[in-house]
C-alpha positions as a printed Julia matrix, in Angstrom:
299×3 Matrix{Float64}:
  0.0    0.0     0.0
  2.77   2.41    0.91
  4.65   1.52   -2.28
  1.55   2.26   -4.39
  0.99   5.56   -2.62
  4.65   6.54   -3.14
  4.41   5.64   -6.84
  1.2    7.69   -7.17
  2.82  10.69   -5.46
  5.83  10.37   -7.75
  3.62  10.34  -10.85
  1.72  13.4    -9.59
  4.94  15.29   -8.91
  6.37  14.34  -12.31
  3.15  15.46  -14.0
  3.24  18.8   -12.17
  6.88  19.36  -13.15
  6.1   18.57  -16.8
  3.07  20.88  -16.67
  5.2   23.7   -15.28
  7.82  23.16  -17.99
  5.29  23.07  -20.83
  3.39  26.07  -19.45
  6.55  28.18  -19.4
  7.1   27.35  -23.08
  3.48  28.26  -23.84
  3.78  31.57  -21.98
  6.95  32.52  -23.86
  5.25  31.59  -27.13
  2.22  33.74  -26.28
  4.49  36.68  -25.44
  6.24  36.29  -28.79
  2.91  36.1   -30.64
  1.7   39.28  -28.92
  4.94  41.12  -29.72
  4.8   40.06  -33.37
  1.12  41.02  -33.67
  1.7   44.5   -32.25
  5.21  45.11  -33.62
  5.2   43.94  -37.23
  2.67  46.61  -38.35
  5.52  49.08  -37.79
  6.98  47.83  -41.09
  3.81  49.07  -42.82
  3.71  52.39  -40.97
  7.41  53.26  -41.34
  9.76  52.37  -44.19
 12.62  50.04  -43.38
 15.14  52.76  -44.23
 13.53  55.24  -41.82
 13.02  52.56  -39.16
 16.75  51.88  -39.07
 17.64  55.54  -39.41
 19.84  57.61  -37.14
 17.24  59.95  -35.64
 14.64  59.14  -32.98
 12.11  61.95  -32.6
  8.58  60.47  -32.75
  6.83  63.84  -32.35
  8.02  64.83  -35.84
  7.69  61.34  -37.28
 11.32  60.2   -36.99
 11.5   56.59  -35.81
 15.14  55.67  -36.37
 16.04  53.0   -33.81
 19.77  52.79  -34.52
 20.61  55.28  -31.7
 18.62  53.1   -29.3
 20.26  49.85  -30.41
 23.74  51.38  -30.32
 23.04  52.93  -26.92
 21.99  49.56  -25.51
 25.07  47.87  -26.97
 27.36  50.64  -25.71
 26.08  50.43  -22.14
 25.9   46.62  -22.13
 29.4   46.07  -23.56
 30.82  48.57  -21.07
 29.08  46.74  -18.23
 30.38  43.37  -19.44
 33.97  44.62  -19.64
 33.71  45.77  -16.02
 31.69  42.88  -14.6
 33.52  39.9   -16.12
 36.95  40.38  -14.49
 35.47  41.54  -11.2
 32.86  38.78  -11.12
 35.13  35.89  -12.05
 37.94  37.2    -9.83
 35.62  37.52   -6.85
 34.2   34.02   -7.43
 37.69  32.5    -7.64
 38.73  34.3    -4.46
 35.66  33.09   -2.55
 36.01  29.52   -3.79
 39.78  29.02   -3.71
 41.51  31.52   -1.42
 39.17  33.05    1.15
 38.9   31.57    4.66
 35.64  29.82    5.44
 34.44  32.5     7.88
 34.85  35.22    5.24
 33.13  33.09    2.58
 30.2   32.41    4.91
 29.92  36.13    5.56
 30.21  37.41    1.98
 28.1   34.79    0.14
 24.77  35.72    1.84
 25.51  39.41    1.33
 26.13  38.85   -2.4
 22.92  36.84   -2.74
 20.95  39.58   -0.97
 22.44  42.21   -3.32
 21.24  40.14   -6.3
 17.66  40.76   -5.18
 18.06  44.49   -4.56
 15.51  46.45   -6.68
 17.14  48.18   -9.63
 15.22  51.39   -8.95
 17.07  51.66   -5.62
 20.41  51.28   -7.4
 19.28  53.85   -9.95
 18.46  56.3    -7.16
 21.91  55.73   -5.63
 23.39  56.23   -9.09
 21.73  59.63   -9.48
 22.64  60.79   -5.99
 26.17  59.39   -5.65
 27.68  57.77   -8.75
 26.74  60.36  -11.39
 27.95  63.4    -9.38
 31.19  61.57   -8.54
 31.99  60.81  -12.18
 31.05  64.34  -13.21
 33.61  65.79  -10.78
 36.26  63.07  -11.13
 36.25  62.97  -14.94
 35.44  66.67  -15.37
 32.36  66.01  -17.5
 29.49  68.39  -18.32
 27.08  65.87  -16.81
 27.42  62.65  -14.88
 24.4   61.09  -16.61
 26.32  59.24  -19.3
 26.62  55.8   -20.9
 29.67  55.15  -18.72
 27.65  55.75  -15.55
 25.0   53.37  -16.85
 27.67  50.76  -17.67
 29.15  50.97  -14.15
 25.72  50.67  -12.58
 24.78  47.74  -14.82
 28.05  46.03  -13.89
 27.19  46.42  -10.21
 23.71  45.01  -10.87
 24.98  41.96  -12.77
 27.94  41.27  -10.44
 25.97  39.41   -7.73
 24.47  37.08  -10.34
 27.84  36.35  -11.93
 29.65  35.88   -8.61
 26.99  33.62   -7.07
 26.62  31.27  -10.06
 30.36  31.24  -10.87
 31.25  30.43   -7.26
 28.77  27.55   -7.23
 30.28  26.25  -10.48
 33.79  26.36   -9.03
 32.65  24.5    -5.93
 31.31  21.64   -8.07
 34.82  20.86   -9.38
 35.93  17.58   -7.73
 38.54  18.06   -4.97
 40.68  15.41   -6.67
 41.49  17.92   -9.42
 42.97  20.37   -6.93
 44.72  17.66   -4.94
 46.3   16.21   -8.09
 47.6   19.6    -9.21
 49.02  20.38   -5.77
 50.64  16.92   -5.62
 52.42  17.67   -8.91
 53.95  20.8    -7.37
 51.56  23.48   -8.61
 50.92  26.47   -6.38
 47.45  27.43   -5.19
 47.38  30.22   -7.78
 48.41  27.86  -10.61
 45.87  25.29   -9.47
 43.05  27.82   -9.38
 43.64  29.35  -12.82
 45.14  26.33  -14.58
 42.91  23.54  -13.27
 39.81  24.69  -11.37
 38.7   27.51  -13.68
 39.03  25.44  -16.9
 37.2   22.55  -15.25
 34.31  24.86  -14.32
 34.2   26.52  -17.74
 30.64  25.42  -18.46
 29.25  26.95  -15.27
 31.34  30.1   -15.67
 30.0   30.65  -19.19
 26.47  30.23  -17.88
 27.16  32.82  -15.17
 28.53  35.28  -17.72
 25.61  34.83  -20.1
 23.08  35.3   -17.3
 24.93  38.46  -16.3
 24.79  39.7   -19.9
 21.09  38.9   -20.06
 20.5   40.85  -16.86
 22.39  43.82  -18.32
 20.5   43.83  -21.62
 17.09  43.63  -19.96
 17.68  46.21  -17.25
 15.33  49.2   -17.46
 14.92  51.49  -14.46
 18.57  51.91  -13.51
 19.76  52.83  -17.0
 16.76  55.07  -17.57
 17.7   57.05  -14.47
 21.45  57.5   -15.02
 22.23  57.48  -18.77
 20.76  60.87  -19.65
 18.2   59.43  -22.15
 19.61  61.21  -25.22
 18.9   59.18  -28.41
 22.15  60.1   -30.14
 24.1   57.78  -32.45
 27.54  57.16  -30.86
 30.57  58.36  -32.8
 33.92  57.38  -31.34
 35.06  56.24  -27.91
 34.11  59.56  -26.34
 30.46  58.53  -26.8
 30.91  56.42  -23.67
 31.14  59.64  -21.66
 28.11  61.27  -23.27
 24.38  60.76  -22.59
 22.76  57.78  -24.33
 19.42  56.03  -24.45
 18.73  52.29  -24.4
 15.88  50.34  -25.97
 14.46  49.3   -22.6
 14.46  52.87  -21.31
 12.68  54.06  -24.45
  9.89  51.51  -24.07
  9.47  52.25  -20.36
  9.43  56.03  -20.73
  7.22  56.34  -23.82
  4.79  53.41  -23.79
  2.54  55.0   -21.17
  1.97  58.16  -23.24
  1.65  56.75  -26.75
 -1.69  56.34  -28.54
 -2.69  52.71  -29.03
 -2.45  51.66  -32.68
 -0.33  54.63  -33.75
  2.96  54.2   -35.66
  4.83  55.17  -32.51
  3.0   52.41  -30.61
  3.89  49.75  -33.18
  7.54  50.86  -33.35
  7.88  50.49  -29.6
  6.64  46.92  -29.87
  9.04  46.37  -32.77
 11.84  47.4   -30.41
 10.46  44.8   -27.99
 10.81  42.16  -30.73
 14.47  43.13  -31.21
 15.07  42.84  -27.46
 13.37  39.45  -27.43
 15.58  38.21  -30.27
 18.75  39.52  -28.59
 17.84  37.73  -25.36
 17.08  34.56  -27.34
 20.47  34.71  -29.07
 22.25  35.22  -25.74
 20.48  32.25  -24.14
 21.04  29.98  -27.15
 24.72  30.95  -27.19
 25.01  30.17  -23.49
 23.35  26.78  -23.96
 25.56  25.95  -26.95
 28.78  26.92  -25.18
 27.76  25.07  -22.04
 26.93  21.93  -24.04
 30.24  22.06  -25.9
 32.2   22.48  -22.69
 30.33  19.59  -21.08
 30.99  17.31  -24.05
 34.67  18.31  -24.1
 34.97  17.51  -20.39
 33.27  14.12  -20.92
 35.71  13.29  -23.73
 38.68  14.21  -21.55
 37.39  12.06  -18.68
 36.74   9.1   -20.97
């Protein structure tokens, strides 16, 4: 009787897990259908040449989204360049070099920071970070793409550190012990053995951090200056910029439903959806390749 009840419970749990998995796929599909239904009419309202133009000024009928795409890429790439070395370095320190009492203290703090609302970080960015960069770099304004990149790096750091540190901890202790037995130092063991062995998890952490940076809205809307200007040169990093997410958040509430402006905003949402899809597919592909390479080495 107990065995039958346990088998029934197992089937129910398996069914619920499958239902949750299938429902998530259905929800994502419905979101995509809604975006396509509301966004594709933009191709009828605005010519493709004007849609990918260099000027965004909807009041006068200019719907060029290139400044928004380039602004998002500028801020995101800047955040990645800051977050990757800091995130991986912090994860390696926590996993390989820090004493246990320090690790037990810092890990919960990092996980709490991962759940901090982005609007709070945006408020801190306006009050502290932007004025600091304006004075330190002698800029006309502190609301620039660089400020947004720094803030996005701080937002994505807890995610990268937490997942990367978990990936490093899953590396079998025998790997470290074997390297140390061959005469390698702790530093050589960490960067020559542990990090390559955890490559799959580290790539996943980086891709999730990138995804968090691309999809961030409130923080970048508050600290980047929201100027839809096409970047020209490296100095564009220290000038105001506007991202796609900030544009949707700031203009969707005031636009007339069914207007060309309305459809273009949903078209921007389609582009964001595709970028996130590419990032996730790339992460899955790299993770699968690393896992297969590790299995071949072990076999």
